[in-house]
N, C-alpha and C positions, 0 to 999 in steps of 0.2 A: 235665575235660570229660566230660559224660555220654555214654552209649552211644546210638547212633541207635535210634530206636524204629520200630515198624511205621508209626506215624502220620507220622514223618519221611519214611520211604520213600514212603508214599502221596502226601505233599505234593510231594516231589521229582518223582515220576512225573507228577503233575498239571501241574506247571510244564513239564516236558519235553514232555508231550503238547500243551499249549497252544503252546509254541514251535515244535514240529514241524508243527503245523497252521496256523501263522501264516506266510503266504507272505512278508510283509515281514520277519519275524524271520529266516527262513531266508536271504532275500536279504541282510539286514544282516550276518548272521554270515559268509556267504561273502564279502561285500564287505570286511569288516574284515580278514579273513585273506588275501585274495587281491589286493585293490586299494589298500588304505590304505598309502601309501608317502610319508610325510612325516617330517621330523625334529623339527618343533616346531609350536606352535600358529599362529604367524604364517604358516608355509608352508601349513598346513592351511587356514587362513582364506582365503589367497590362491587356492588351488586349488579349495576347496570352500566358497564363501561361504554365508551364511545362506540357507536355502531350497533349496540345491542337493541333488543326489542324495547326495553324500558327507556333507553335513551331516545329512541325513535318516537315512542309514544309521547314522552314529555315534550319533545321538540314540535311534534305535530300539534298538540294541544296548545302549546305556547304561541305557535304561529297564528292560531285563531285569536288568542288573547292580544297579540301584537296588532293584528288587523283591526280588531275592535277598538283597541287603544288609539291607533292612528285616526280612525274615523271620529271617535269622540273627542280626542285631544285637538283635532283640527276643526272642530265644530261642524262636521259633516253628518254626525249622528247625535241625536239628543242624548245627553248624559243621563237624564232622569229615566228615560225609556230603557237605555242600556242597563243601568244599575237595577232597575225594577225587574228586569228579566234575568240578568246574570249575576248580580251581586258583585263580588270582587273577582269573579271568574277563576276561583281556586288559587288566587295568588298566595293566600296564607299557606297553602301546602307546597306550592311550587317556587315561591320567591327565593328561599335559600338555595334551592337547586339551580335556579336560573342565575342567581348571583355567582355561584361557583362556576357554571358554564361560561359566563361572561368573563370572569377572571382568567380561567384556563385558556380560553380562546384569545385573550388579549383584545377583546372587542367590547369597549366600554359602553357601546350603544345597543348591544344585543338585548332584545326584548325590552328596551327602555320605554316604549309607548305603552306596553302592557303594564309595566310597573307604575308609570305615572297615572294611568287609568285606575289601577287598584288603590293607589295612595289617596285618591279622591273619594273612595267609597266610604270610609268611616264618617266623614263629614256629611255625606249624603244620607247615610243610614241614621245618623243622629237626628237629622231633620225629617226623616221619613220612617217613623216607627212601624213595626209590623201591623198589617191591616187586620189580622185576626188574633 
């Protein structure tokens, strides 16, 4: 894995600045961590049907995960830097929901870059134990 560059850091800061100035992204992040309380996709779909606030919050958050995944997976953003900042980007909580959305929409590539990014995380975490 290559070392992060100044360009990687600048790109990461740009993404962070966009997300921090996007009221919907801030709300979605808060919603995912504070209000999302389901065990599976069927329960999610029942509580948060297509077009609902919950559905919208998950899609907004996942779109940032997809963007980050595209940049990392294409080698445009250093993987080490992204994982050190984001971890798996809440894929553990959202993966089953996004798989269900993908199946319902009959869009096999929906959020695929987010998933590929998150699948790399366990291997990275194994090589990079907690610092404290």
